[in-house]
N, C-alpha and C positions, 0 to 999 in steps of 0.2 A: 504493500500500500504506500510505503514511503517513496517508492519510485514513480508513483502515478503523478500526473500533472495536477497540481492543486487548483481548485476552482477559484476563479477570480470573483471575489465577493463584491468588488466595486463596479463590476460590469465592464471593465476595460482590461485589455491585455497590455501588460507592461512590456515595452520593446526590449529586446535582448541587449546586452552590453555592447554588442557589435555596432550599435548606432554611433558609437564614438569613433569607430574606425572607418566609417564611411561618411560621405557628405550628406547631411540630413538637414531638414528644415529646423530652425531653432525652436519652433513651437513643440516639435516632437521631443527634442532634448529637454526642454523645460518640463514637459509632462512626465518624462521618465525620471528626471532628478527629483521632482516634487514627490513622486511616489517613494523613491528611495529615502528621502529626508523624513518621511513619516515614521520610518522604522529605525533610522540610524542617523548619526550626526557626523560631520566631517568637513574640514575647511575646504578640501578639494571639491566636494559636492557643491558647496556654496559658490566657489570660484567658477566652476563650470556652468552653473545656472546663471550667475551674473554675466558671464561671457555670452551666453545665449540670449539673455534679456537685452544686452547691449547690441547684439546683432539685430534684434527685433526693434531697436531704438526705443525700448521701454526703459528709460534711464533712471526713473525713480526706483523701480524694482531692482535694477542692476546695482544701484547704490546700496540698497538695503542688504543685498546678498554679499557684496564685496566687503562691506563693513563686518559682517559676520565672519567671513573668511579671515580678515585681518585681525580680528579679536583673538582668533586661535593661533594664527601664525603671522605675527606683525611684520616680520622682515622678509617675507617671500617676495622676490623680485617680480615674478609674474603677477602676483596679486597687486603689488604696488603700481605696476605699469598699467594694468587694467583700471585700477582706481584712479590713476591720473587721467586716463581717457574719459572715464565717467564724470569726474569732477569738472573736466573741461566742458562737458555737455550741459551740466546742470547749473553752470555759472559760478562754480567755486574755483576760479582760475588759479588764484594764489596757492590754494591747498593742492590743486592738481600739479602745479609746478614743484611744490615741495616733495610730493610723492615721486615724480619723475626724476628729480635731482637725487633722491635717495637711491633710486635704481642706478643712476649714472655713477654715483659714488661707490657702488658695489663692484665696479669694474666692468659691468656689462656694456658692450659696445655693439649696437645693432641699428640698422636703418630705421626699424620701427620706433625705437626709443628716440632717435634724433628727429624723426618726423613728428612724433607726439610733442616733443619739446618745441619744435618750430611752430606748430599750430598753437600751442599754449601761449607762447610768448607773443605771437601775432595777436591773439585775442586779448592779451594783457597790454597791448599797445607798446610793446618793447620790440620794435621791428629790427633793430640792430642785432640784438641777441638772437632773435628768431632766425634771422638770415644766416647767422653763423652756423646754426644747426642745420639749416638747409644745405649749406656748403658741405657739411660733414656727410649728409645723405648722399650728395653727388659724388664725393670722394669714395664712399664705401660701395657705391653702385646702386642705382635706382631700380628697385624691383618693378617688373612690368605692371603689376597691379597698382603701384603707387605713382606711376608716371603722370596720370591726369591731375592728382592732387598736388604733386610736386611742381608741375608747371603752373598750376593755378596760383600757388603761394609764391613762386618765383616772380611772377608778374606783380603780385600784390606788394611784395617787399621792394620791388623796383619802382614803386609809385605808379603802377599802371593798373589801377583797380578797374577802370572801365574796360580796358582790354581783357583783363582776366575774366570779368563777368560776361563780356560779349563772346568769349571763346567757348563758353559752356553750351552743352546740348543735352538732350534727354539721355544720350548714351552715357553721360557722366553721372547720372543720378543714382547709380549703384553705390556710390560713395556718399554717405550721409551729409558731409560738409558741402560737397558740390551740389547735391540735390537741394539743400536749403538755400544756397546762394542762387542757384538757377531760378527757383520758384519765387524767391523774393525779388529778383531783378526783373523777371519777365512780366510782372503785372502791368498791364497797359501797353506792353510792347509787342505782344502777339494778340491775335483775335481772342475775345473773351471765351468764345465757344471752345477754341483750341486749348486755351489755358485751363478751363474747367475740366475738360476731358482728361488732360494730362495729370493734373494734380489729384483728381479723384481716383485715377488709376493707381497713383503712388500711395495715396492714403489707404487704398484697399490692401496694398502690400504691407504698409507700415502704419496701421491705425493708431499706434501709440506714439508716433513721432511728433513731439511738441512743436518743432520748427516747421514742419510741413503744415501742421494744424494752424500755426500762427499765420503762415502765408495764405492759407485758405481764409482766415479771418480778414486779412488785409484785402484779399480779392473781393470778399463780400462788401467791405467798405467801399471799394472801388466801384462796385455796381449798385451802391446805395442800399444794401441790405443791412442796415445798422443793428437792428434787433438780433438778427441771426449772428452777426459778427461779434456782438458782445457776448453771446452765449459761448461762441467758440473761444474767445479770449479768456473767459472764466474757466473753461476746461483746461486751457493751456496753463493757467496759473496754478491749478491743482497739481499739474505735472511738474512744474518748475516753480515751487513756492519761494525759493530763495535766489532766484535769478535776477540780479539788479537791472540788467539790460531789458528784460521783459517788463519789469515794473515801470521802467522809464517809458517804454513803448505804449504800455497800457495807459499811463498817465497822459501821454500826448494824444491818444485817441479821445480820452475824456475831455481834455482841454479843447480840442477841436469841436467837440460837441457841447462845449460850455457847461459841462457837468463838473464844476470845479471841486465840489466836495469829494467826489470819487477820484478825481485826479490827485488831490492832496493825499488821500488815503494810500494811493499807490506810491507816491513820492516818499512818504514817510517810511515805507518798507525798505528803502535803499540804504544800506549801512554806510556809515561815515567813511569807511576805508575803501569803498568801491570807486572805481574810475568814474562811474556815472554820477557820483554825488555832486559834482560841479554843475552839471546840467540840471540835476534835481533841484538844487538850491536856486538856480536862476529861474526855473519854472515855478517854484513856490513863490518867489518874489513877484513874478508876473501875475500869478493868480491873486495874490494879496492886493496888488494894485488894481486888478480888474474888479474885485469884489468890494472895493472901497476901504481896504485896510492899509491905508497909506503909511501910517507910522510903523506898522509891523514890517511892511515891505522895505522901508528905509533902514530899519534896524538890521534886518537880514542882509541887505546889500552892503551896509557899512562894515559888517563883520566879514562878509565874503570877499569884498574887494581888497581887504588887507591880507587875506589868506592866499587868494589867487590873483596876485599882482599882475601877472602877464595877461590875464583875461579881461579885456577891456569892456566886456558886456556889463559887468557889475558896476564899474565906475560910471559908464555912460548912462545907465538907467538910474543910478543913485543921483548923479548931477541933474538929470531931468526931473526927478521927483522933488528934490530940494530947491529947484529953481536956480541952480548955479549956472552961470553963463560960461561958455567955453572960450578961453582966450585963444583967438586964432593965431596971434603972434607966437604964443607959447607952443602951439601945435606945430607950427612951421619949424620952430627951433628944435623941438624934440625930434621931428622927422629927420631933420638934417643931421642931428647927433647920431641917430640910429644907423645912418648909412656911412658914417666915417669909420675908417679902419681902427 
């Protein structure tokens, strides 16, 4: 009797372990590992499921699983590298860089690691450091599968963002980053019917991709479907609750709709250390000015202009609100001073 096949009480047949030796859909791997995790625990199981969730572009679930794996084996380089990739997608860029640098400090040298670091630094607005890792990818040899993303970032780092975006096609959408860039850029540039057909086909393949979903929301705004767009944005927020860039985009949507209370709610979710905090503070000042809170706007601008000295937006709006006249002679003198060696 012990040799007989046990009845499956859950009504499903668990795939054999051979699924990991063949190319399989990540959904099948997730189902298999979920069944295993009901009866046993192990960091490797959480890592493999996190990897499958990442391939499905379900970044929230991937983050939960990789955290479980790292709790059990904190220093595993494979776990850390996947963690870096996931954190880059959920908006925790600085934490992702820390994980990737730990992998690099272990002595691991791989094109995958260098590519991950290049993308993380690009998203962290550190183009010089990102480009240095892209050069390392080139020196090590660019894998065929990574050539599209390599050339995309190469043009971005060389200040050819428009050329990078124009070079993308549907054939590049197998890579998550390129798919997100393609659909964000193409709104209004290709016929609406064509865009809708393309993005809905991708969302059918990756229904949990928050960036594709956000682009779908942007498209709905483009065609005037504001109520549906807001529902989409709210769904994206549940998937990326700590992404400062997304909170800024949602705030801009509400500002354009003159729903200032909802815009402020989004702006206040952006942490002080995020790159987006400068735009968030300026947007808050604009909102306070528009709703008649002139004193609050002046106080915010007065503080911000002292912190972000090089950002002339704060000083210009502050001078406008306090009624300060701009000395044209001083502007000419300052301009001349800036171009002197």
